[in-house]
C-alpha positions in Angstrom: 110.6 144.9 25.7 106.8 145.2 25.1 107.3 147.4 22.0 109.7 144.8 20.5 107.2 142.1 21.0 104.4 144.2 19.6 106.5 144.9 16.5 107.4 141.3 16.0 104.1 139.7 17.1 103.6 137.7 13.9 107.2 136.4 14.0 106.9 135.3 17.6 103.5 133.7 16.9 104.9 131.8 14.0 107.9 130.7 16.0 105.7 129.3 18.8 103.4 127.6 16.4 106.3 125.9 14.6 107.9 124.8 17.8 104.7 123.3 19.1 103.9 121.6 15.8 107.3 119.9 16.0 106.5 118.3 19.3 105.8 114.5 19.4 102.3 114.3 21.0 103.0 111.0 22.9 106.3 112.2 24.3 104.8 115.5 25.3 102.0 113.9 27.1 104.4 111.5 29.0 106.6 114.5 30.0 103.6 116.4 31.3 102.3 113.4 33.2 105.7 112.8 34.8 106.0 116.5 35.8 102.5 116.8 37.2 102.3 113.3 38.6 99.2 112.0 40.3 97.6 115.4 40.5 96.9 115.3 36.8 93.8 113.1 37.3 92.5 115.6 39.9 93.1 118.5 37.4 91.2 116.5 34.7 88.3 115.7 37.0 88.0 119.3 38.4 88.2 120.7 34.8 85.4 118.3 33.8 83.2 119.2 36.8 83.8 122.9 36.6 83.3 123.0 32.8 80.0 121.0 33.2 78.7 123.2 35.9 79.5 126.4 34.0 77.9 125.0 30.9 74.8 124.0 32.8 74.6 127.4 34.5 74.9 129.2 31.1 72.3 126.9 29.6 69.9 127.5 32.6 70.4 131.3 32.5 69.7 131.4 28.7 66.5 129.4 29.2 65.3 131.7 32.0 65.8 134.9 30.0 63.7 133.8 27.0 
């Protein structure tokens, strides 16, 4: 199975890109919000906090090693 995917990597990639490009953004967001429910806000907040902390840590480390 893996060798088939490796041989057709570009075709698979193009198929996925075309499929996603055909999605209606508003309908997709609504479907995701309905599937995930109220937890989506926690996912967004946690992603923001973790991303901010990681960015701050990287910034601090680069400033220390100069």
